C-alpha positions as CSV (number, residue, x, y, z in Angstrom):
1,M,126.3,-17.6,25.0
2,K,129.7,-16.6,23.8
3,D,131.1,-20.0,22.9
4,I,130.2,-19.8,19.3
5,S,132.0,-18.4,16.2
6,I,129.8,-16.6,13.6
7,V,130.6,-16.2,9.9
8,I,128.6,-13.6,7.9
9,L,128.7,-14.1,4.2
10,A,128.9,-10.7,2.3
11,A,131.0,-11.4,-0.7
12,G,128.3,-11.5,-3.4
13,F,127.8,-9.1,-6.2
14,G,124.1,-8.4,-5.5
15,T,123.2,-7.9,-9.1
16,R,119.5,-8.2,-8.6
17,M,119.6,-5.0,-6.5
18,R,120.5,-3.1,-9.7
19,S,122.6,-0.5,-7.9
20,K,126.2,0.8,-7.8
21,T,125.9,0.6,-4.0
22,P,126.8,-2.8,-2.6
23,K,123.6,-4.7,-1.7
24,V,124.5,-5.3,2.0
25,I,124.9,-1.6,2.8
26,H,121.6,-0.5,1.4
27,K,119.8,1.0,4.4
28,I,116.8,-0.2,6.4
29,S,115.4,2.0,9.1
30,G,118.5,4.1,9.1
31,F,121.2,1.5,9.0
32,P,122.9,-0.7,6.4
33,M,121.3,-4.2,6.3
34,I,124.5,-5.9,7.3
35,Y,124.5,-3.8,10.5
36,Y,121.5,-5.8,11.8
37,S,123.2,-9.2,11.1
38,I,126.3,-8.1,13.0
39,K,124.4,-6.5,15.8
40,E,122.3,-9.6,16.4
41,A,125.3,-11.9,16.1
42,S,127.2,-9.7,18.7
43,K,124.5,-10.6,21.2
44,I,125.6,-14.3,21.2
45,S,129.2,-14.3,20.1
46,D,132.5,-12.5,20.5
47,D,134.1,-14.1,17.5
48,I,132.4,-12.6,14.4
49,K,133.9,-12.8,10.9
50,V,132.6,-11.1,7.8
51,V,133.6,-12.6,4.4
52,L,133.9,-9.9,1.7
53,Y,134.9,-9.5,-2.0
54,H,132.8,-7.2,-4.1
55,E,133.4,-3.6,-3.1
56,K,135.1,-4.9,0.0
57,E,136.7,-1.5,1.0
58,M,133.4,0.3,0.8
59,I,131.6,-2.4,2.9
60,K,134.5,-2.6,5.4
61,K,134.4,1.2,5.9
62,E,130.7,1.1,6.5
63,I,131.0,-1.7,9.1
64,N,133.8,0.0,10.9
65,R,131.5,3.0,11.5
66,Y,129.5,0.9,13.9
67,F,131.7,-2.0,15.1
68,D,135.4,-2.3,16.0
69,D,135.6,-6.0,16.8
70,V,134.8,-7.6,13.5
71,E,137.3,-9.7,11.6
72,F,137.3,-9.4,7.8
73,I,138.0,-12.3,5.5
74,I,138.6,-11.6,1.8
75,Q,137.3,-14.4,-0.4
76,D,139.5,-15.7,-3.2
77,V,136.6,-15.5,-5.7
78,E,138.7,-16.1,-8.8
79,N,139.9,-19.5,-7.6
80,F,137.2,-20.5,-5.1
81,P,133.8,-18.9,-6.0
82,G,130.6,-19.7,-4.2
83,T,129.4,-20.1,-0.6
84,G,131.7,-23.0,0.0
85,G,134.7,-21.1,-1.3
86,A,133.9,-18.3,1.1
87,L,134.7,-20.5,4.0
88,R,138.1,-21.8,2.8
89,G,141.0,-21.3,5.2
90,I,139.0,-19.6,8.0
91,R,140.1,-20.3,11.6
92,Y,137.5,-20.4,14.3
93,R,137.8,-19.7,17.9
94,Y,135.1,-22.0,19.1
95,D,133.9,-25.6,18.3
96,N,130.4,-24.4,17.2
97,V,130.3,-22.2,14.0
98,M,127.1,-20.4,12.8
99,I,126.9,-19.3,9.2
100,L,124.7,-16.3,8.4
101,N,124.0,-14.2,5.4
102,A,124.5,-10.4,5.4
103,D,121.3,-9.9,3.4
104,M,119.1,-11.1,6.3
105,P,118.4,-7.8,8.2
106,L,115.3,-9.2,10.0
107,I,117.1,-12.0,11.8
108,Q,117.0,-11.9,15.6
109,S,119.4,-13.2,18.2
110,S,116.5,-15.0,20.0
111,E,116.0,-17.1,16.9
112,L,119.7,-17.8,16.6
113,K,119.9,-19.0,20.2
114,N,117.4,-21.8,19.3
115,F,120.0,-23.4,17.1
116,M,122.1,-24.1,20.2
117,Q,119.4,-26.1,21.8
118,I,119.6,-28.8,19.2
119,Q,122.3,-31.5,19.5
120,A,123.7,-32.4,16.0
121,D,126.8,-32.1,13.9
122,I,124.9,-29.8,11.6
123,V,121.7,-27.8,12.4
124,M,120.1,-26.4,9.3
125,S,117.4,-23.8,9.1
126,V,114.3,-24.7,7.1
127,I,111.3,-22.7,6.0
128,E,108.0,-24.2,5.0
129,L,106.6,-22.2,2.1
130,K,103.1,-22.4,0.6
131,N,104.7,-21.9,-2.8
132,P,108.3,-23.3,-2.8
133,S,108.7,-22.9,-6.5
134,G,112.2,-21.9,-7.4
135,Y,113.8,-23.1,-4.2
136,G,115.8,-26.2,-3.5
137,R,113.8,-28.7,-1.4
138,V,115.0,-30.1,1.9
139,I,114.3,-33.8,2.2
140,I,113.6,-34.7,5.9
141,Q,113.0,-38.2,7.2
142,N,112.8,-39.3,10.9
143,S,113.5,-35.7,12.0
144,E,116.9,-35.6,10.1
145,V,117.9,-33.9,6.9
146,Q,118.7,-36.4,4.3
147,K,119.6,-34.1,1.4
148,I,118.9,-30.9,-0.5
149,V,117.5,-31.3,-4.0
150,E,117.6,-28.4,-6.4
151,Q,114.3,-27.8,-8.1
152,K,115.6,-28.7,-11.6
153,D,116.8,-32.0,-10.2
154,A,113.7,-32.8,-8.1
155,S,111.3,-35.7,-8.9
156,K,107.6,-35.1,-9.0
157,E,107.2,-36.3,-5.5
158,E,110.1,-34.1,-4.3
159,L,108.5,-31.1,-6.0
160,K,105.5,-31.5,-3.7
161,I,107.7,-30.8,-0.6
162,N,107.4,-27.3,0.7
163,S,110.4,-27.4,3.0
164,V,113.2,-25.2,1.7
165,N,116.7,-24.1,2.8
166,A,116.7,-20.9,4.8
167,G,120.4,-20.5,4.5
168,V,121.6,-20.4,8.1
169,Y,123.6,-23.2,9.6
170,L,125.2,-24.2,12.9
171,V,128.1,-26.6,12.1
172,K,130.7,-28.2,14.3
173,R,134.1,-26.8,13.5
174,D,135.7,-30.1,12.7
175,I,133.0,-30.7,10.0
176,L,133.9,-27.5,8.3
177,E,137.7,-28.1,8.6
178,S,137.2,-31.6,7.1
179,Y,134.7,-31.0,4.4
180,I,135.3,-27.5,3.0
181,P,138.7,-28.4,1.5
182,K,137.0,-31.4,-0.2
183,L,134.3,-29.4,-2.0
184,S,134.2,-29.7,-5.7
185,N,133.2,-27.2,-8.3
186,K,132.1,-29.8,-10.9
187,N,128.7,-28.3,-11.5
188,L,127.0,-26.0,-14.1
189,S,128.0,-22.8,-12.2
190,K,131.6,-24.0,-11.5
191,E,131.2,-22.8,-7.9
192,Y,131.9,-24.4,-4.5
193,Y,128.6,-24.9,-2.7
194,L,128.3,-25.0,1.1
195,T,125.2,-27.1,0.7
196,D,127.3,-30.0,-0.6
197,I,128.6,-30.6,2.9
198,I,125.1,-31.9,3.7
199,E,125.5,-34.9,1.4
200,M,129.1,-35.4,2.5
201,A,128.1,-35.4,6.2
202,K,125.2,-37.7,5.6
203,R,127.5,-40.2,3.8
204,D,129.7,-40.2,6.9
205,N,126.7,-40.8,9.2
206,K,126.9,-37.4,10.8
207,T,123.7,-36.0,12.4
208,I,122.0,-33.3,10.4
209,K,118.8,-31.9,12.0
210,P,116.4,-29.2,10.8
211,I,115.2,-26.3,12.7
212,F,112.0,-24.8,11.4
213,V,112.2,-21.0,11.3
214,K,109.8,-18.1,10.4
215,E,110.1,-16.7,6.9
216,E,109.8,-13.2,8.2
217,D,112.9,-13.5,10.4
218,F,115.0,-15.2,7.8
219,K,113.9,-13.3,4.7
220,G,116.7,-12.5,2.3
221,V,116.9,-9.2,0.6
222,N,117.9,-9.4,-3.0
223,S,116.0,-6.6,-4.8
224,K,114.7,-3.1,-4.0
225,K,111.2,-4.7,-3.7
226,D,112.6,-7.1,-1.0
227,L,114.2,-4.0,0.6
228,S,110.9,-2.2,0.9
229,E,109.2,-5.3,2.2
230,A,111.9,-5.7,4.9
231,E,111.5,-2.0,5.8
232,I,107.8,-2.5,6.4
233,V,108.5,-5.4,8.8
234,M,111.3,-3.6,10.6
235,Q,109.2,-0.5,11.0
236,K,106.3,-2.5,12.5
237,R,108.7,-4.1,15.0
238,I,110.1,-0.7,16.0
239,K,106.7,0.9,16.5
240,D,105.0,-2.1,18.1
241,N,107.8,-2.1,20.7
242,L,107.4,1.6,21.4
243,M,103.6,1.4,21.8
244,K,104.1,-1.7,24.1
245,N,106.3,0.5,26.2
246,G,103.8,3.4,26.5
247,I,104.6,5.7,23.6
248,L,101.5,7.1,21.9
249,L,101.7,6.9,18.1
250,R,98.9,8.5,16.1
251,L,98.2,6.5,12.9
252,P,101.4,4.5,13.4
253,E,101.4,3.2,9.8
254,T,102.1,6.8,8.6
255,I,105.1,7.4,11.0
256,Y,108.7,6.5,10.2
257,I,111.0,5.9,13.2
258,E,114.5,4.6,12.6
259,S,116.4,2.1,14.7
260,E,118.4,3.4,17.7
261,V,115.8,6.2,18.6
262,E,115.4,6.5,22.3
263,F,112.1,7.4,24.0
264,Q,111.7,8.2,27.7
265,G,108.7,9.2,29.7
266,E,105.3,10.0,28.3
267,C,105.6,10.9,24.6
268,E,103.2,11.5,21.8
269,V,104.0,11.2,18.1
270,E,101.4,12.3,15.5
271,N,100.9,11.2,12.0
272,G,103.4,11.7,9.2
273,V,106.3,12.3,11.6
274,C,109.9,11.1,10.7
275,I,112.4,10.5,13.5
276,H,116.0,9.6,12.5
277,R,118.4,7.4,14.3
278,Y,120.2,8.5,17.5
279,S,117.5,11.0,18.3
280,K,116.3,11.1,21.9
281,I,112.7,12.1,22.8
282,I,111.8,12.6,26.4
283,N,108.4,13.7,27.7
284,S,107.6,15.5,24.5
285,H,104.9,15.9,21.8
286,I,106.0,15.7,18.2
287,K,103.2,17.1,16.1
288,A,102.2,16.0,12.6
289,H,104.6,15.9,9.7
290,S,107.6,17.1,11.7
291,I,111.2,15.7,11.1
292,I,113.7,15.1,13.9
293,E,117.3,14.2,12.8
294,E,119.8,13.0,15.4
295,S,118.7,15.5,18.1
296,S,117.4,15.5,21.7
297,I,113.9,16.8,22.4
298,I,113.1,17.1,26.2
299,N,109.9,18.4,27.7
300,S,109.0,20.2,24.5
301,T,106.5,20.5,21.7
302,I,107.6,20.3,18.1
303,G,105.6,21.2,15.1
304,P,103.4,20.6,13.2
305,L,105.6,20.7,10.1
306,A,108.8,21.6,11.9
307,H,112.3,20.4,10.9
308,I,114.9,19.7,13.6
309,R,118.2,19.0,11.9
310,P,121.2,17.1,13.4
311,N,123.0,18.0,16.6
312,S,120.2,20.1,18.1
313,Y,119.2,20.1,21.8
314,I,115.8,21.4,22.6
315,E,114.5,21.5,26.2
316,N,111.3,23.1,27.7
317,S,110.6,24.8,24.4
318,K,107.8,25.2,21.9
319,I,108.8,25.0,18.2
320,G,106.0,25.7,15.8
321,N,105.1,25.0,12.2
322,F,107.6,25.7,9.4
323,T,110.4,26.3,11.8
324,E,113.8,24.8,11.1
325,I,116.5,24.3,13.8
326,K,120.0,23.1,13.0
327,K,122.9,22.4,15.4
328,S,121.5,24.6,18.1
329,T,120.7,24.5,21.8
330,L,117.4,26.0,22.9
331,K,116.3,26.0,26.5
332,G,112.9,27.5,27.4
333,V,112.4,29.1,24.0
334,K,109.3,29.8,21.9
335,A,109.8,29.8,18.1
336,G,106.2,29.7,16.8
337,H,106.5,29.6,13.1
338,L,108.4,30.4,9.9
339,S,111.9,30.7,11.3
340,Y,115.4,29.3,10.7
341,I,117.8,29.0,13.7
342,G,121.2,27.5,12.9
343,D,124.4,27.3,15.0
344,S,122.8,29.0,17.9
345,E,122.5,29.0,21.7
346,I,119.3,30.5,23.0
347,D,118.3,30.7,26.7
348,E,115.1,30.6,28.6
349,G,112.2,33.1,28.2
350,T,113.2,34.1,24.7
351,N,110.6,34.5,22.0
352,I,111.6,34.2,18.3
353,G,109.2,36.1,16.0
354,A,107.9,34.8,12.7
355,G,110.3,35.1,9.8
356,T,113.4,35.3,11.9
357,I,116.6,33.8,10.5
358,T,120.1,33.4,11.8
359,C,122.5,34.2,8.9
360,N,125.2,31.8,10.0
361,Y,127.1,31.2,6.8
362,D,129.2,33.6,4.8
363,G,130.0,31.3,1.9
364,K,133.2,30.0,3.5
365,A,132.6,29.4,7.2
366,K,129.7,29.1,9.7
367,Y,129.4,31.3,12.8
368,K,127.5,31.2,16.0
369,T,124.7,33.2,17.4
370,K,124.2,33.5,21.2
371,I,121.0,34.9,22.6
372,G,120.4,35.3,26.3
373,K,117.4,35.1,28.6
374,N,114.1,37.0,28.1
375,V,114.9,38.3,24.7
376,F,112.1,39.3,22.4
377,V,113.0,39.0,18.7
378,G,110.6,40.7,16.4
379,S,109.3,39.3,13.2
380,D,111.3,39.3,10.0
381,T,114.6,39.8,11.9
382,Q,117.9,38.8,10.3
383,I,120.7,38.0,12.8
384,V,124.0,38.1,11.1
385,A,126.5,35.9,13.0
386,P,128.7,36.0,14.8
387,V,126.7,38.0,17.3
388,V,125.9,38.0,21.0
389,I,122.5,39.2,22.3
390,E,122.5,39.6,26.1
391,D,119.6,39.1,28.5
392,D,116.5,41.3,28.5
393,V,116.8,42.7,25.0
394,I,114.1,43.7,22.4
395,I,114.9,43.4,18.7
396,A,112.4,45.4,16.7
397,A,110.6,43.7,13.8
398,G,112.4,44.0,10.5
399,T,115.8,44.5,12.0
400,T,119.0,43.3,10.4
401,L,121.3,42.8,13.3
402,T,125.1,42.8,12.6
403,K,126.6,43.5,16.0
404,D,126.3,42.6,19.7
405,V,123.5,44.0,21.8
406,K,124.0,44.8,25.5
407,K,121.6,43.8,28.3
408,G,118.4,45.7,28.6
409,S,118.7,47.4,25.2
410,L,116.3,47.9,22.3
411,A,117.8,47.2,18.8
412,I,116.2,48.8,15.8
413,G,117.6,48.5,12.3
414,R,114.8,49.7,10.0
415,T,115.1,51.9,6.9
416,P,113.0,55.0,7.4
417,L,109.6,54.8,5.7
418,K,109.1,57.1,2.7
419,T,105.7,57.7,1.0
420,K,104.8,59.6,-2.2
421,E,101.2,60.7,-2.4
422,N,99.2,59.9,-5.5
423,F,102.1,57.8,-7.0
424,F,99.7,54.9,-7.8
425,Y,97.6,57.1,-10.1
426,K,100.6,58.6,-11.8
427,F,102.2,55.2,-12.4
428,F,99.1,53.6,-13.8
429,K,97.9,56.8,-15.4
430,K,94.6,56.6,-13.6
431,G,92.5,59.4,-12.1
């Protein structure tokens, strides 16, 4: 299905979000909400246009991080405000045009495909709500939409109707080209409303059919409360899909896994774990309350309470509690607890003792640590990069290492121990 043009409306001010950040780039499960609208649209169309106005450059920059085939339309809000004004002058590649909203991150391409199964000049999404208060009512007779009535204009009988406009349309291109220029802003808001084309089309005996959709999929996000509710739905979808595909999640409601996390093989994720986008977990066990950020974990055990920061690659390794790894490659390594390893390459058979840190930053630049095979690093060791530790080396506990160590060596950097007998009694004047 590529014979459809899609317009995504993202020009609004989003004032109810109460944020300096544009509403449509607030994140859900690791990505701006508009990302999901574009991603799902891309599954059924190769002609996607996004209408912008408020903070257009910021939104455009964010979209360009993920997509390179989106056309941007800048709405003339001063002269043509409103959803109808957003569509003025747009040229479409195909005869069928779908209109989406950028603040619907839960929408799915499978739902959008259903619009194409209905033959009509306009297919209009409709939700049936138990409590439709505050929404315009959609009047449907004989399986066709007759009109949309705003709540303030509705009669007592019309107020009993629970069918409301979900805000997504499939419209024939010639309908838009004909009616959008004819829209009027003679209303209280002085805006051009897309919904007015329903009445115009009906007057011209065009077919307008409803498609009933699920509220969950077409939920709009206008406030931070809406954002959190959408996050819950998105997280449930992500985790349900993982469990369906054989991933073991312990207490899944306590786990946070962002979109675009890849799992392969048999994996277990314990309670309280947070895994960020673009991470890859293969045949591994992530223990309780660990954090994985944009890293690859292969045939390894992580945690509990470990922090794997971006650009790390960990294979055949065991990373224990309160250990932090950043931008490092570890293959066949044990780092049991209480260590920081940054900007490092560590080879198989190496053991990192408790309290070991790589001192990789001098205040201006960061430097690399390379540790070979079968190296034993004693507890409370500071490795001051740049440094190379060759294979089969022992680093004594408490060492501050500032230079390379050759293969087979023992490195000791301790200050000689000094003791003064009876000093305690003299200091505290006891005994």
